[in-house]
C-alpha positions in Angstrom: -26.6 12.1 -16.1 -24.6 14.9 -14.3 -20.8 14.8 -14.4 -19.7 13.9 -10.9 -15.9 13.6 -11.3 -14.1 13.9 -8.0 -13.3 17.5 -7.1 -15.4 18.9 -10.0 -18.5 21.1 -9.9 -21.9 19.3 -10.5 -22.4 20.0 -14.2 -25.7 19.7 -16.0 -26.4 17.0 -18.6 -24.5 17.0 -21.9 -26.5 17.7 -25.1 -23.8 17.1 -27.7 -25.0 15.9 -31.0 -21.9 13.8 -31.6 -19.3 11.9 -29.5 -16.7 14.3 -30.8 -18.6 17.4 -29.6 -19.2 15.7 -26.2 -15.4 15.0 -25.9 -14.7 18.7 -26.6 -17.3 19.8 -24.0 -15.8 17.5 -21.3 -12.3 18.8 -22.1 -13.4 22.4 -21.7 -15.3 21.6 -18.5 -12.1 20.1 -17.1 -10.2 23.3 -17.7 -12.9 25.3 -15.8 -12.8 22.8 -12.9 -9.0 23.0 -12.7 -9.1 26.8 -12.6 -11.4 26.9 -9.6 -13.4 29.7 -11.2 -17.2 30.0 -11.0 -19.3 30.1 -14.1 -20.1 33.7 -13.5 -16.4 34.6 -13.3 -15.6 32.6 -16.4 -18.3 34.3 -18.4 -17.1 37.7 -17.3 -13.5 37.0 -18.3 -14.3 35.6 -21.8 -16.9 38.3 -22.7 -19.6 35.8 -23.3 -22.9 35.6 -21.4 -23.3 32.9 -18.7 -26.1 31.4 -20.8 -23.9 31.2 -23.9 -21.1 29.8 -21.9 -23.3 27.1 -20.4 -24.7 26.2 -23.8 -21.3 25.7 -25.3 -20.1 23.7 -22.3 -23.1 21.4 -22.6 -22.1 20.2 -26.0 -23.2 22.8 -28.6 -20.3 23.4 -31.0 -18.6 26.7 -30.0 -16.6 29.1 -32.3 -12.9 29.1 -32.0 -12.7 32.5 -30.3 -14.8 31.1 -27.5 -12.4 28.1 -27.0 -9.4 30.4 -27.1 -10.9 32.9 -24.6 -11.9 30.1 -22.2 -8.5 28.5 -22.2 -6.8 31.9 -21.7 -9.1 32.6 -18.8 -8.7 29.2 -17.1 -5.1 28.1 -17.8 -2.5 30.5 -16.3 0.8 28.8 -17.0 1.9 29.9 -20.5 3.5 26.6 -21.7 0.6 24.5 -20.3 -1.8 27.0 -21.9 -0.1 26.4 -25.3 -0.4 22.7 -24.9 -4.1 22.9 -23.9 -4.9 25.3 -26.7 -3.4 22.8 -29.3 -5.4 19.9 -27.8 -8.6 22.0 -27.8 -8.0 23.0 -31.5 -7.7 19.3 -32.4 -10.9 18.4 -30.6 -12.8 21.3 -32.1 -11.6 20.4 -35.6 -12.8 16.8 -35.2 -16.1 17.9 -33.8 -16.6 20.4 -36.7 -15.7 17.9 -39.3 -18.0 15.2 -38.0 -20.9 17.7 -37.7 -20.4 18.9 -41.3 -19.9 22.5 -40.1 -18.0 24.8 -42.4 -14.4 24.8 -41.3 -14.0 28.6 -41.4 -16.9 29.1 -39.0 -15.2 27.0 -36.3 -11.5 27.4 -37.0 -11.2 30.6 -38.9 -9.8 30.8 -42.5 -11.0 28.6 -45.3 -9.1 25.3 -46.1 -6.0 25.5 -48.2 -4.7 23.0 -50.7 -3.0 20.0 -49.2 0.5 21.2 -49.9 -0.2 24.7 -48.6 -1.8 23.3 -45.5 1.2 21.1 -44.9 3.5 24.1 -45.2 1.3 26.1 -42.8 1.5 23.3 -40.2 5.3 23.1 -40.7 5.6 26.9 -40.1 3.5 26.5 -36.9 5.5 23.6 -35.7 8.8 25.4 -36.3 7.6 28.5 -34.6 6.4 26.5 -31.6 9.8 24.7 -31.4 11.6 28.1 -31.5 9.3 29.3 -28.7 10.1 26.3 -26.6 13.8 26.9 -27.2 13.4 30.6 -26.1 11.5 29.6 -23.0 14.4 27.2 -22.1 16.9 30.0 -22.6 14.8 32.2 -20.3 14.9 29.6 -17.6 18.7 29.3 -18.1 19.1 33.0 -17.7 17.0 33.0 -14.5 19.0 30.2 -13.1 22.2 32.0 -14.0 21.0 35.1 -12.1 20.0 33.1 -9.1 23.3 31.1 -9.1 25.3 34.4 -9.4 23.3 35.9 -6.5 24.0 32.9 -4.3 27.7 33.0 -5.3 27.9 36.7 -4.5 26.3 36.3 -1.1 28.7 33.4 -0.2 31.7 35.4 -1.4 30.6 38.4 0.6 30.4 36.3 3.7 33.8 34.7 2.9 35.4 38.2 2.4 33.9 39.4 5.7 35.4 36.3 7.5 38.8 37.0 5.8 38.8 40.6 6.8 38.2 39.7 10.4 41.0 37.1 10.1 43.4 39.7 8.6 42.7 42.2 11.4 43.2 39.5 14.1 46.5 38.3 12.5 47.7 41.9 12.0 47.1 42.7 15.6 48.7 39.4 16.8 51.8 40.1 14.7 52.1 43.7 16.0 51.9 42.4 19.6 54.5 39.8 19.1 56.9 42.3 17.5 56.3 44.9 20.3 56.9 42.4 23.1 59.7 40.6 21.4 57.8 37.5 22.4 59.9 34.5 21.3 57.6 31.9 22.8 55.7 32.1 19.5 57.1 32.4 16.0 56.4 35.8 14.3 57.3 34.2 11.0 54.4 31.8 11.3 52.0 34.6 12.0 53.4 36.5 9.0 52.9 33.5 6.7 49.3 33.0 7.9 48.6 36.7 7.3 50.1 36.6 3.8 48.0 33.6 3.0 44.8 35.3 4.3 45.5 38.4 2.3 46.0 36.3 -0.8 42.7 34.5 -0.2 40.9 37.9 0.4 42.3 39.2 -2.9 41.2 36.2 -4.9 37.8 36.1 -3.3 37.3 39.8 -4.3 38.3 38.9 -7.8 35.8 36.1 -7.9 33.2 38.5 -6.5 33.8 40.9 -9.4 33.4 38.0 -11.9 30.2 36.8 -10.3 28.7 40.3 -10.5 29.8 40.6 -14.2 28.0 37.4 -14.9 24.9 38.5 -13.1 24.9 41.8 -15.1 25.4 39.9 -18.4 22.4 37.6 -17.7 20.3 40.6 -16.7 21.3 42.4 -19.9 20.2 39.4 -22.0 16.9 38.9 -20.2 14.9 41.7 -22.0 16.2 40.4 -25.4 14.9 36.9 -24.6 11.6 38.2 -23.2 11.0 40.2 -26.4 12.0 37.2 -28.5 9.4 35.1 -26.6 6.7 37.8 -27.1 7.4 38.0 -30.8 7.3 34.2 -31.2 4.1 33.9 -29.1 2.4 36.6 -31.2 3.5 34.9 -34.4 2.3 31.5 -33.2 -1.1 33.0 -32.4 -1.3 34.6 -35.8 -0.3 31.3 -37.5 -3.0 29.4 -35.7 -5.5 32.1 -36.6 -4.5 32.0 -40.2 -3.5 35.7 -40.3 0.3 35.4 -40.7 2.0 36.6 -43.8 4.1 33.6 -45.1 5.8 35.2 -48.1 9.2 35.3 -46.5 9.0 31.9 -44.9 10.7 28.8 -46.3 8.3 26.2 -47.6 9.5 23.3 -45.5 10.3 23.0 -41.9 13.9 21.9 -41.0 14.2 18.2 -40.2 16.7 18.6 -37.4 17.4 20.8 -34.4 20.4 22.2 -36.3 18.1 23.4 -39.1 15.8 25.1 -36.6 18.8 27.0 -35.1 19.9 28.2 -38.6 16.7 30.2 -39.1 16.8 31.7 -35.6 19.9 33.9 -35.3 18.6 35.7 -32.2 18.4 32.4 -30.3 21.9 31.4 -31.7 23.4 34.6 -30.2 21.7 34.0 -26.9 22.9 30.3 -26.9 26.5 31.5 -27.4 26.2 34.0 -24.6 24.7 31.4 -22.3 27.4 28.9 -23.1 30.0 31.5 -22.1 28.2 32.3 -18.9 27.9 28.6 -18.1 31.6 28.1 -18.6 32.4 31.0 -16.3 29.9 29.8 -13.8 31.5 26.3 -13.7 34.9 27.8 -13.3 33.7 30.1 -10.5 32.0 27.2 -8.7 35.3 25.2 -8.7 37.2 28.3 -7.6 34.7 28.9 -4.8 35.0 25.3 -3.6 38.8 25.5 -3.6 38.8 28.8 -1.7 36.4 27.4 0.8 38.7 24.4 1.4 41.7 26.7 1.7 39.9 29.0 4.0 39.0 26.1 6.3 42.7 25.0 6.2 43.8 28.4 7.5 41.6 27.8 10.5 42.3 24.1 11.2 45.9 23.6 9.7 45.9 20.4 8.8 26.6 -13.2 -0.1 25.5 -16.2 -1.7 25.6 -20.0 -1.4 27.5 -22.4 0.8 29.1 -24.2 -2.2 32.1 -23.1 -4.3 29.6 -21.5 -6.8 29.3 -18.4 -4.6 28.7 -15.0 -6.3 27.9 -11.7 -4.7 28.9 -9.2 -7.4 25.2 -8.8 -8.4 24.5 -6.5 -5.5 26.8 -3.9 -7.0 25.0 -3.4 -10.2 24.6 0.2 -11.1 21.0 1.0 -12.1 20.0 4.2 -13.8 19.4 7.4 -11.9 16.4 6.7 -9.6 15.3 10.2 -10.3 14.0 9.1 -13.7 10.6 9.9 -12.2 11.7 12.9 -10.2 9.6 15.0 -7.9 8.2 18.1 -9.6 10.7 20.9 -8.8 10.0 24.0 -6.7 8.4 27.0 -8.2 11.5 29.1 -7.6 14.9 28.8 -6.0 16.0 30.6 -2.8 19.2 32.6 -2.7 21.5 33.7 0.1 20.8 30.8 2.4 22.8 27.6 2.9 19.6 25.7 4.0 16.8 26.4 1.5 14.5 23.9 3.3 14.7 25.9 6.5 14.3 29.1 4.6 11.1 28.0 3.1 9.9 26.5 6.4 10.2 29.9 8.0 8.7 31.7 5.0 5.7 29.4 5.0 5.1 30.0 8.7 5.2 33.8 8.2 3.0 33.6 5.1 0.4 31.5 6.9 0.3 34.1 9.7 0.1 37.2 7.4 -1.6 35.8 4.2 -3.5 32.9 5.6 -2.8 29.1 5.6 -4.7 28.6 2.3 -3.1 31.4 0.4 -1.4 30.2 -2.9 2.0 31.7 -1.8 1.8 29.8 1.5 1.0 26.6 -0.3 3.9 27.2 -2.8 6.4 27.8 0.0 5.2 24.6 1.8 5.8 22.8 -1.5 9.4 24.1 -1.8 10.1 23.3 1.8 9.1 19.7 1.3 11.0 19.5 -2.0 14.3 20.8 -0.6 14.0 18.5 2.4 13.6 15.5 0.0 16.5 16.7 -2.1 18.6 16.8 1.0 17.9 13.2 1.8 15.0 13.7 4.2 12.7 11.4 2.3 10.4 10.4 5.1 9.7 13.9 6.3 9.2 15.1 2.7 6.7 12.3 2.1 4.7 13.4 5.1 4.8 17.0 4.1 3.7 16.3 0.6 0.8 14.1 1.8 -0.4 17.0 4.0 0.0 19.5 1.2 -1.9 17.3 -1.3 -4.8 17.2 1.1 -4.8 21.0 1.6 -4.4 21.7 -2.1 -7.3 19.3 -2.9 -9.5 21.2 -0.4 -8.5 24.7 -1.6 -7.8 24.3 -5.3 -9.7 21.2 -6.1 -8.8 17.6 -6.8 -8.1 18.1 -10.5 -5.9 21.3 -10.1 -2.4 20.8 -11.6 -0.8 21.9 -8.3 -2.7 19.2 -6.5 -1.4 16.6 -9.0 2.1 17.9 -8.4 1.9 17.4 -4.7 0.4 13.9 -5.1 3.2 13.0 -7.6 5.9 14.1 -5.2 4.2 12.3 -2.3 4.3 9.1 -4.2 7.9 9.7 -5.3 9.2 10.2 -1.7 7.2 7.3 -0.4 9.1 5.2 -2.9 12.4 6.8 -1.9 11.7 5.7 1.7 11.7 2.1 0.4 7.9 1.6 0.3 8.0 0.6 -3.4 4.7 -1.2 -3.6 2.8 1.7 -1.9 4.5 4.2 -4.2 3.5 2.2 -7.2 -0.1 2.2 -6.1 -0.1 5.9 -5.5 1.3 6.5 -8.9 -1.6 4.5 -10.5 -4.1 7.0 -9.2 -1.9 10.0 -10.3 -1.5 8.6 -13.8 -5.2 8.0 -14.2 -6.2 11.5 -13.0 -3.5 13.3 -15.0 -4.5 11.4 -18.1 -8.1 12.3 -17.6 -7.5 16.0 -17.0 -4.3 16.8 -18.8 -4.3 14.2 -21.5 -2.3 11.0 -22.1 0.5 12.9 -24.0 1.0 15.7 -21.4 4.6 15.8 -20.1 3.4 15.6 -16.5 1.4 12.4 -17.3 4.5 10.8 -18.9 6.5 11.7 -15.8 4.0 10.0 -13.5 3.9 6.9 -15.8 7.6 6.7 -15.5 7.4 6.8 -11.7 4.7 4.1 -11.7 6.8 1.8 -13.9 10.0 2.5 -11.9 8.6 1.7 -8.5 6.9 -1.4 -9.8 10.3 -2.6 -10.8 11.8 -1.6 -7.5 9.0 -3.7 -5.9 10.4 -6.6 -8.0 7.4 -6.7 -10.3 9.9 -6.9 -13.1 7.5 -8.2 -15.7 4.9 -5.4 -15.2 7.7 -2.8 -15.1 9.0 -4.1 -18.5 5.5 -3.8 -20.1 4.9 -0.3 -18.7 8.4 1.0 -19.8 7.9 -0.6 -23.3 4.7 1.4 -23.7 6.2 4.5 -22.3 9.2 4.4 -24.6 6.8 4.2 -27.6 4.9 7.2 -26.5 7.9 9.2 -25.5 9.5 8.6 -28.9 6.3 9.9 -30.6 5.8 12.9 -28.4 9.3 13.9 -27.3 11.5 12.3 -29.9 13.8 9.3 -29.9 16.8 11.3 -28.7 15.1 13.2 -25.9 16.8 12.7 -22.6 13.7 11.3 -20.9 13.2 8.8 -23.7 16.7 7.6 -23.3 16.2 7.2 -19.6 13.1 5.1 -20.2 14.9 3.0 -22.7 17.7 2.4 -20.2 15.2 1.4 -17.5 13.3 -0.8 -19.9 16.5 -2.7 -20.7 17.5 -3.0 -17.0 14.2 -4.5 -15.9 14.1 -6.8 -18.9 17.4 -8.1 -17.7 16.0 -8.5 -14.2 13.4 -10.9 -15.7 16.2 -13.2 -16.8 16.4 -12.0 -20.5 20.1 -11.3 -20.2 21.0 -11.5 -23.9 18.2 -9.2 -25.0 19.0 -6.7 -22.2 22.6 -6.6 -23.3 21.6 -6.0 -26.9 19.3 -3.2 -25.9 22.0 -1.5 -23.8 24.3 -1.6 -26.9 21.8 0.7 -28.6 21.2 2.9 -25.6 25.0 3.4 -25.2 25.4 4.3 -28.8 22.5 6.8 -28.7 23.5 8.4 -25.3 27.1 8.7 -26.6 25.8 10.5 -29.7 23.3 12.7 -27.9 24.9 13.3 -24.5 28.5 12.6 -25.2 30.8 9.7 -24.1 31.7 11.3 -20.8 28.1 12.0 -19.6 27.2 10.2 -16.4 24.1 8.6 -18.0 26.3 7.2 -20.8 28.7 5.7 -18.3 25.7 4.2 -16.4 24.4 2.5 -19.6 27.9 1.2 -20.4 28.1 -0.3 -16.9 24.8 -2.2 -17.4 25.8 -3.4 -20.8 29.0 -4.8 -19.4 27.0 -6.3 -16.5 24.5 -8.2 -18.6 27.3 -9.4 -20.9 28.7 -11.1 -17.9 25.3 -12.4 -16.9 25.0 -14.0 -20.4 28.2 -15.9 -19.5 30.3 -13.7 -21.8 32.9 -13.2 -19.1 35.7 -12.2 -21.4 33.7 -9.4 -23.1 32.4 -8.2 -19.7 36.0 -7.9 -18.5 37.1 -5.9 -21.5 34.1 -3.6 -21.2 34.6 -3.1 -17.4 38.3 -2.4 -17.9 37.6 0.4 -20.4 34.8 1.8 -18.2 37.0 1.9 -15.1 39.6 3.9 -17.0 37.0 6.4 -18.2 35.3 6.7 -14.8 38.7 7.3 -13.1 39.3 10.2 -15.5 35.8 11.7 -15.4 34.5 10.9 -11.9 37.7 10.2 -10.0 39.3 7.0 -8.6 37.4 7.2 -5.3 34.0 7.9 -6.8 31.4 5.4 -5.6 30.5 4.3 -9.1 34.2 3.9 -10.1 34.6 1.6 -7.1 31.5 -0.4 -8.2 32.9 -0.9 -11.7 36.3 -1.9 -10.2 34.5 -4.5 -8.0 32.6 -6.0 -10.9 35.7 -5.9 -13.2 37.6 -8.0 -10.6 34.6 -10.4 -10.2 34.2 -11.2 -13.9 38.0 -11.5 -14.3 37.8 -14.2 -11.7 34.9 -15.8 -13.6 37.3 -16.2 -16.6 39.6 -18.3 -14.4 42.1 -15.6 -13.4 41.6 -16.3 -9.7 45.0 -14.9 -8.5 44.6 -11.7 -10.4 41.0 -11.3 -9.2 42.0 -11.8 -5.6 44.8 -9.2 -6.0 42.4 -6.7 -7.5 39.9 -7.2 -4.7 42.7 -6.4 -2.2 43.0 -3.0 -3.7 39.2 -2.5 -3.9 38.8 -3.5 -0.3 41.5 -1.0 0.8 40.0 1.9 -1.2 36.4 1.1 -0.2 37.5 0.9 3.5 39.2 4.3 3.2 36.3 6.0 1.3 33.2 4.3 2.6 34.3 2.7 5.9 35.0 -0.8 7.0 31.4 -1.7 7.8 29.8 -0.3 4.6 27.9 -3.1 2.8 29.9 -2.4 -0.4 33.2 -2.8 1.5 32.0 -6.1 3.1 30.9 -7.3 -0.3 34.4 -6.7 -1.7 36.0 -8.4 1.3 33.7 -11.3 0.8 34.8 -11.7 -2.8 38.4 -11.3 -1.9 38.1 -14.3 0.5 36.2 -16.2 -2.1 38.9 -15.9 -4.7 41.6 -16.7 -2.2 39.7 -20.0 -1.7 39.6 -20.5 -5.5 43.4 -20.1 -5.5 43.6 -23.0 -3.1 44.4 -20.7 -0.1 41.7 -22.1 2.0 43.3 -21.3 5.3 43.6 -17.6 4.5 40.1 -17.6 3.1 38.8 -19.1 6.3 40.7 -16.5 8.4 39.3 -13.6 6.3 35.8 -15.0 6.6 35.8 -14.8 10.4 36.0 -10.9 10.2 33.5 -10.8 7.4 30.9 -12.8 9.4 31.4 -10.4 12.3 31.0 -7.4 10.0 27.7 -8.7 8.5 26.5 -9.5 11.9 27.1 -6.0 13.1 25.6 -4.3 10.1 22.7 -6.6 9.1 22.1 -8.8 12.2 22.8 -12.4 13.0 19.7 -13.8 11.2 20.1 -11.9 7.9 20.5 -14.2 4.9 23.8 -12.6 3.9 25.2 -13.2 7.4 24.1 -16.8 7.2 25.7 -17.2 3.8 29.0 -15.8 5.0 28.9 -18.3 7.9 28.4 -21.1 5.4 31.4 -19.9 3.4 33.5 -19.7 6.5 32.6 -23.3 7.4 33.2 -24.5 3.8 36.7 -22.9 3.7 37.5 -24.6 7.1 36.5 -27.9 5.7 38.5 -27.5 2.5 41.5 -26.4 4.7 41.3 -29.9 6.3 39.6 -28.7 9.5 36.8 -31.3 9.0 35.7 -31.4 12.7 35.4 -27.6 12.9 33.6 -27.4 9.6 31.1 -30.0 10.7 30.5 -28.2 14.0 30.0 -24.8 12.2 27.5 -26.4 9.7 25.6 -28.1 12.5 25.0 -24.7 14.2 24.1 -23.1 10.8 21.5 -25.8 10.1 19.8 -24.9 13.4 19.7 -21.2 12.6 18.7 -21.6 9.0 15.9 -24.0 10.0 14.6 -21.4 12.5 15.0 -18.4 10.1 14.3 -19.8 6.6 12.5 -23.1 7.3 13.5 -26.7 7.1 12.7 -27.0 3.4 14.6 -24.0 2.2 17.3 -24.8 -0.3 20.0 -23.1 1.8 19.0 -25.1 4.8 19.2 -28.3 2.8 22.6 -27.3 1.5 23.9 -26.7 5.0 22.6 -30.1 6.1 24.4 -31.8 3.1 27.7 -30.0 3.9 27.3 -30.9 7.6 26.9 -34.6 6.7 29.8 -34.4 4.3 32.4 -32.9 6.7 31.2 -35.0 9.6 31.8 -38.1 7.5 35.3 -37.0 6.6 36.1 -36.1 10.3 34.9 -39.6 11.4 36.9 -41.3 8.7 40.0 -39.4 9.7 39.6 -40.4 13.3 
């Protein structure tokens, strides 16, 4: 029957003699569908007749040059084309082997002995790895040029501002001296002028350095481009069996270091890039400092009602939620402080000049939505990507890679808006379609699988998330390698969601391995390493190993202060959890004292009504009560209840829990009558909000009866 895949052309029936040949034909048809080309256009580009092309796409076994020509004509992006070519070669080899066709008629050269074939594959793999490395270097160079351009534009603007300031201060100083005006201090104007001149001189120095870095990157670019061309040509010849291997080592290196040793050109480029990166980092810091100083010259200047209350859990640090990030923009704008607005205006003009359906217009709409999302505009980005996905589906076809990209990003930003279940459902469809068109092992498919698993976990479907991440880790290890950054991210997330199912000990054990591997691969100071260390410490505490958790959190806090700063949000989270688990070991007074400091710093950094600040205030009050200071704990709880009411509302479960704690502290302080009255009111509200049979409602009823009895007994 005809192939009627969504968004594809109505193909004729398949006439393949074997399942392997049918699989190859379907794969090649998918590339034609994704390209949007007609059969006539395809035939013209590959130098085969339309009849021949149709015959091979209906299942007759094609020669390898037909497959290569078809993929070259239909797959534009070089790295994707390399992947598709390799997949097609595998399918062609399987089909030829099953059909009993001579290998050289389908794949080129005659078969080699087993050891020679192994060496040939090793050479091909090594060359492909070097090509990937060179492509990465090319991307780094392009990014360096773009960053330098942006820095140059910002510095030019800063210098213009400083020049105007110098002129104004010079004129002001001249007027004051001419008038002998003692109502203002000439010395102050002179000091401001001296400072502005110093800033101008330093900005000009940084401008020269930025231009030097830009020239260095532009000088390296042709070398990298030629290296890529040489490697691409060599890889093609290796696959065609026409490469001379006499000067090539017999075995491929087993590590990345070995690969680098046989690629001196790439080594030189890596060293140059490392120097450029170091200069770039220094320049960025200098620019930030100059910006602050320039501004200075202008301005001059949770839980239960019972004593078993815990709220530290809400401060657990999870891994970067961008483990399933939106696919990035096609390029990066320069010279504008608001790239989202820049792309919005560009897309509008392109639609007017080129047409709404032009590829450049669609690409600018993509970048507009992406930068909006990166700036925190999740809801708007989700809407824009939904619209873009529909238009790309109409213009390019449902199975075009760009359509998949827009659908992936739409799902991602829907999830970032908090609609976790909907995001997970959207990712199901994206995963299925990318698997069908691109293959299960394609990097884009793996990315969408990660997004699906992540948002299932965010929707509290922890068990399903664990299963999906376990499968993803296996595949990523096989395809990307055990030490690949994305593999480590999935291992981290697998351990996290396993812990969320209640398997605390197993989660803690998994985080030990993740911490070790991230330390070895990324370094001990990398943010991802710190994140995994935090979660290891957290799950040690959840296992009841409070002492070990305290030690781990104490070490982590020291490192985070050094690396991130004492006021960084994640440092404050670790300080909160360190204080909490210290209290769980029985050190109530020390825990209460630590929470005093955390409350002060979170209030200063985040604000008094931030949920994290309220959480730390809540725990401070709790450990004051554990120290026996029930009166102080009750007094602190009054403000905490008011804060939660303002932030979350009177009926929120956290607000109701804080009211329960306040009442309990009153009772333990001897205010039995007030405690009974508070619990009576809480019973009414919890019955209305949670229901009469909810455990928190029953707990409040029990505490009401308890303190009412003690009040009556006292009277």
